[in-house]
C-alpha positions in Angstrom: 84.5 48.9 117.1 82.8 50.5 114.4 81.1 53.0 116.6 84.4 54.1 118.5 86.0 54.5 115.2 83.3 57.1 114.3 83.5 58.8 117.4 87.3 58.7 117.2 87.0 60.5 113.6 84.5 63.1 114.7 86.9 63.8 117.5 89.6 64.2 115.0 87.7 66.2 112.9 86.8 68.5 115.6 90.2 69.1 117.0 91.4 70.0 113.5 88.1 72.4 113.1 89.3 74.2 116.4 92.6 74.7 115.2 91.5 76.4 111.9 89.1 78.7 113.8 91.3 79.9 116.4 94.8 78.9 115.3 96.7 80.5 112.3 96.5 79.7 108.8 99.1 77.3 107.0 99.8 80.3 105.0 100.5 82.8 108.1 101.7 80.4 110.3 105.1 80.4 109.2 105.7 84.3 109.0 104.4 84.2 112.4 106.7 82.0 114.1 108.7 84.8 115.6 105.7 85.8 117.5 105.5 89.2 115.4 101.6 89.8 113.8 100.0 93.0 112.4 97.9 93.0 115.6 100.8 93.3 118.0 103.0 96.5 118.8 106.7 96.2 118.9 109.2 98.9 119.2 111.5 99.9 116.5 114.5 98.2 118.2 112.7 94.9 118.5 111.1 95.0 115.1 114.6 95.5 113.5 115.9 92.5 115.5 112.8 90.5 113.9 113.5 91.7 110.6 117.1 90.6 110.4 115.8 87.2 110.9 113.3 87.6 107.8 115.8 89.1 105.9 113.9 91.0 103.0 110.9 93.1 102.3 109.5 93.7 99.1 107.3 96.4 97.8 105.2 97.4 94.4 105.1 101.2 94.5 103.6 103.5 91.9 105.7 106.4 93.0 109.7 106.2 92.3 110.3 107.7 95.8 109.7 104.6 97.3 113.0 103.4 95.7 114.9 106.2 97.5 113.3 105.2 100.8 114.5 101.7 99.9 117.9 102.9 99.8 117.9 105.0 102.9 115.9 102.1 104.6 119.1 99.6 104.1 121.5 102.0 105.3 119.4 102.6 108.7 118.9 99.0 109.1 121.8 96.7 108.1 120.8 93.2 107.2 117.5 93.6 106.0 116.9 94.2 102.1 114.3 96.4 100.7 113.4 95.3 97.3 111.5 98.1 95.6 109.7 97.8 92.4 108.4 100.9 90.2 105.2 99.8 88.8 101.9 102.0 88.0 98.4 101.5 89.4 97.0 99.4 87.1 100.4 97.4 86.8 100.0 96.8 90.6 96.5 95.8 90.4 97.2 93.4 87.8 100.1 91.8 89.6 98.7 91.1 92.8 95.7 89.4 91.2 98.0 87.2 88.8 100.5 86.4 91.4 98.0 85.8 94.2 95.7 83.5 91.5 99.1 81.5 90.7 100.2 81.1 94.2 103.1 83.2 93.7 104.3 85.1 97.1 106.3 88.1 96.0 105.3 91.5 97.2 104.8 92.3 101.1 103.5 96.1 100.5 102.1 97.8 97.8 102.0 101.8 97.7 99.5 103.7 95.2 96.5 105.8 94.7 94.3 102.4 94.0 92.9 103.0 90.3 89.8 105.1 91.0 88.7 102.4 93.7 89.6 98.9 92.0 92.0 98.3 94.7 89.5 98.4 97.7 86.5 96.9 95.6 88.3 94.2 94.1 91.8 93.4 95.8 90.5 94.2 99.2 87.1 92.8 99.1 88.3 89.8 97.8 91.2 89.4 99.9 94.1 89.9 97.8 95.3 92.4 99.9 94.7 93.5 103.5 95.0 96.9 105.7 97.5 97.5 108.5 96.8 101.1 110.2 99.0 101.0 113.1 98.0 103.1 116.1 101.0 104.9 116.2 100.7 106.3 112.8 96.9 106.6 112.8 96.5 108.8 115.8 98.6 111.6 113.6 95.9 111.3 110.9 92.8 113.6 110.5 89.5 113.1 108.7 88.5 112.1 106.0 92.0 110.5 105.7 91.8 108.6 108.6 88.7 106.5 107.2 90.1 105.7 103.9 90.7 102.0 103.2 94.3 101.3 103.6 96.7 103.4 105.2 96.6 107.2 103.7 100.1 108.4 103.3 100.7 111.3 101.0 98.4 113.0 98.6 98.8 115.3 95.4 96.1 116.8 93.3 95.9 116.9 89.4 95.7 120.9 88.7 96.4 123.6 86.4 100.2 124.3 86.2 101.8 127.5 84.6 105.2 129.0 84.1 106.0 131.5 87.0 108.5 133.5 84.6 105.9 134.4 82.1 103.0 135.2 84.6 103.9 137.0 88.1 100.2 136.2 88.7 98.3 133.0 88.0 97.0 133.3 84.4 93.8 131.2 85.4 91.6 131.4 88.0 88.6 129.7 87.1 89.0 126.1 85.2 86.2 127.1 82.5 89.4 129.6 81.3 90.7 126.7 79.6 87.7 126.2 77.3 88.3 129.9 75.9 90.0 131.3 72.5 92.8 132.7 74.6 93.7 129.1 75.6 93.2 127.2 72.4 95.9 124.8 71.6 97.7 125.9 74.9 96.7 123.4 77.3 98.7 120.2 77.7 97.7 117.1 79.6 98.2 113.3 79.2 95.9 111.6 77.3 92.9 111.1 79.8 92.1 107.4 78.3 95.5 106.2 79.8 95.2 108.5 82.9 93.3 107.2 85.7 93.9 110.1 88.2 93.1 112.8 85.5 89.8 110.6 85.1 89.3 110.9 88.9 89.2 114.6 88.2 86.6 114.8 85.6 84.3 112.2 87.3 84.6 114.7 90.2 83.7 117.5 88.0 80.8 115.3 86.6 79.5 114.6 90.4 79.8 118.3 91.6 78.1 119.6 88.3 76.4 122.2 90.3 79.3 123.4 91.5 80.9 123.5 87.5 77.7 125.1 86.6 77.5 128.0 88.9 81.6 128.4 88.1 80.7 128.9 84.6 77.9 131.6 85.2 80.2 133.4 87.7 83.0 133.7 84.9 81.0 134.5 81.9 77.8 136.3 83.5 75.4 134.0 81.6 73.3 130.4 81.9 75.7 127.6 80.7 74.1 126.1 77.6 74.8 122.3 77.1 75.5 120.9 73.8 74.7 117.4 73.9 76.2 116.7 77.2 74.2 115.5 80.5 75.7 118.1 83.0 78.4 120.9 83.5 80.8 118.6 84.2 80.7 117.0 80.8 79.9 120.2 79.1 83.6 121.4 80.6 85.4 118.2 79.2 84.0 118.6 76.1 84.7 121.9 75.1 88.2 121.7 76.9 89.2 118.9 74.3 87.1 120.6 71.5 89.4 123.6 72.4 92.4 121.6 70.9 93.9 120.2 74.0 97.4 119.0 73.5 97.2 115.2 74.7 100.6 113.4 75.4 101.8 110.4 76.4 103.6 111.4 79.5 102.8 113.9 82.4 106.1 114.6 83.1 106.5 115.8 79.7 103.5 118.3 79.6 105.0 120.0 82.6 108.5 119.9 81.4 106.9 121.7 78.2 105.3 124.4 80.3 108.7 124.9 82.2 110.3 125.2 78.8 107.8 127.3 76.8 108.8 130.6 75.5 107.0 133.9 76.6 105.3 134.3 73.0 103.6 131.1 73.4 103.3 130.1 77.2 101.3 127.0 77.7 99.9 125.5 81.1 99.3 121.8 82.0 96.8 119.8 83.7 99.2 117.8 85.7 100.1 116.4 89.2 101.4 118.6 91.8 104.1 116.4 92.4 106.0 117.9 89.7 106.2 121.0 91.7 109.2 119.4 93.0 111.3 120.4 90.1 111.3 123.8 91.5 113.4 122.9 94.2 115.0 120.1 92.1 115.5 122.0 88.6 115.1 125.1 89.4 111.7 125.3 87.2 109.8 128.2 87.0 106.2 126.5 88.2 103.1 127.1 89.9 99.6 126.8 90.3 96.6 128.9 91.7 95.6 127.9 95.1 92.3 129.9 94.6 91.4 128.2 91.5 87.6 127.9 91.2 85.3 126.5 91.8 88.0 124.4 93.5 91.6 123.5 93.0 90.8 119.7 92.5 90.5 116.7 94.2 93.1 115.1 96.5 94.7 112.0 94.5 96.2 110.1 98.0 98.3 107.5 97.7 97.9 104.7 100.4 99.4 101.5 101.9 98.4 98.1 101.8 99.9 94.6 102.8 99.3 91.8 100.5 97.3 89.0 102.1 100.6 86.4 101.8 102.9 88.8 103.4 106.1 86.6 104.3 108.0 88.9 106.4 105.7 90.6 108.5 108.4 92.3 111.0 109.9 93.9 108.0 106.8 95.0 106.4 106.1 96.9 109.6 109.3 98.3 110.2 109.4 99.5 106.6 105.9 101.3 106.4 106.9 102.7 110.1 110.0 104.2 108.4 108.8 105.4 105.5 105.5 107.2 107.2 108.4 109.1 109.0 108.5 107.0 112.3 106.4 107.2 115.5 106.9 110.8 115.9 107.0 112.0 112.1 110.5 113.2 112.3 112.1 109.9 110.9 114.3 110.4 107.6 112.2 107.6 105.8 109.7 110.3 104.6 112.3 112.8 103.4 112.4 111.3 99.6 108.4 112.5 99.6 108.7 115.9 101.6 108.7 118.2 98.3 106.5 120.7 97.0 103.2 119.5 95.9 103.4 115.9 97.6 101.2 116.7 100.8 101.7 114.5 104.1 98.4 113.1 105.2 100.0 113.0 108.9 99.3 116.1 110.8 102.8 116.2 112.6 104.8 116.2 109.6 105.9 120.1 108.8 106.4 120.8 105.0 108.9 123.5 104.4 107.1 124.8 101.2 105.2 128.1 99.7 101.9 126.3 99.6 99.3 125.6 102.2 99.3 122.2 103.9 96.7 119.7 102.8 94.2 120.6 105.4 93.7 124.4 103.8 93.5 123.3 100.1 90.2 124.3 98.6 89.6 120.6 97.4 86.7 118.3 96.6 86.6 115.1 98.7 87.8 112.1 96.8 84.9 109.2 96.7 86.5 106.1 95.3 83.4 104.5 95.3 81.6 106.5 92.8 85.0 106.8 90.6 84.4 102.8 90.6 81.0 103.0 89.9 81.1 105.5 86.7 84.5 104.9 85.4 83.7 102.7 82.2 80.8 105.8 81.7 84.0 108.3 81.9 85.8 106.0 79.7 83.4 105.6 76.9 82.6 109.4 77.1 86.2 110.1 76.6 86.3 107.7 73.5 83.4 109.5 71.9 85.5 112.8 71.9 89.0 111.0 70.4 
C-alpha cells in the first residue's frame, strides 16, 4: 500500500511537471484563454474583436506623442480603452521594477529609449519585460535597427540647433566650434547629469575619440593637446563646459531660447531634433546642419517592449500595430510621430520633411552595451566638471 502511494505521488508530480513544462504559466494562462499569444498572427479585425473582450491596454511612454495615439486609437477602435501615462525613461525603469516586485500588474507596453542600456541589461535580461517583434512590422525595418533588442520604432538625434532667421547658413560645421571664444556663453543644454540622452552622445564621442581628435586637427590645423583628460572625447566635453556653456533644467527650454534669441545675441542649443517639430507647429525658426563634423550625432532610438505580466495581449498587439502605422505603414496611428526631427525606423513610412531620412544621416551607431558599461564613468566625470 505504501509503495502504491509513493508511485501515485510520483505520477502526480510528473503530471504537474509536464503541465508546467509544456503548458502556460499560471500568470499568463488567463490572458491567453482567448487563444491569442505573442507568437500567433491575427488580422487587425480579429485582434479588435479579441481586444474588445479585454477592454483596455495600458502604456507607459517617455514621449507625449503616445498620448495622442491613445486618443486616436480609442476613436478607431471603440470599446478598447488606451490608458497612456507619460513618464520619463528612468521613471519607467523604476516603475516596472517596483510594480513587478510588488506583484502589481499595471502596464502592458513600455515605449522609450531605454536609459542608456538599463532597460535591456536590467529589465529584459531579468524577466521584467519581453520583446515583441511582429514579422509584419519587422520586415520593413533595416539593420542595424532590426537587430536591436525591443521593437525599434522611432529615432531622434541630440545635435546642435540654431536659429535660421539669424543664420541663412548653418553657423557651426564642427562640434569643436562650440569650444571657441565666439560661442562662449552662447551654448545652451540641459544639465547632462540629468539628461541620459546627452550623456549618450558624450559617451559616443569618448568611444570615437579618434574621430573627435581628427575633427579637431581638421578644424584648427594643429594637433590636439589634452588638458588632464583621457582622450579627445573627454577633452571636448571639458572644453565645452569650461566655455561657460549654460546648463538648463529642460531641453525644451533650451530650444525655445534659441528660437526667441535676438540677432545681437544668437545662441545655439545641444538638444533633440524632436524639437524641430516646432518649425511646423509653431513656425519656429530652427534648423540643424546635417553635414556637422565629425558626425551629426548618434541616433536615440525609442523601442517598444511588453511587460512580462501582460494581461491584455490582443489589445497590446492591436495598439502596437496601430501605433507603428499598421501592416502597410500607412495607418493613422503613426501620424503624431510624423514630424520634422522624428525619424521613422520603418523603411516604408514616407516622411514629408526637408531633412534626409534616417538611413542617409551621418550618424555614429548606437552602442547600448557600451553606454551601460561606461555610464558611471561618465557620470563621475561630469560631477567633477560642475
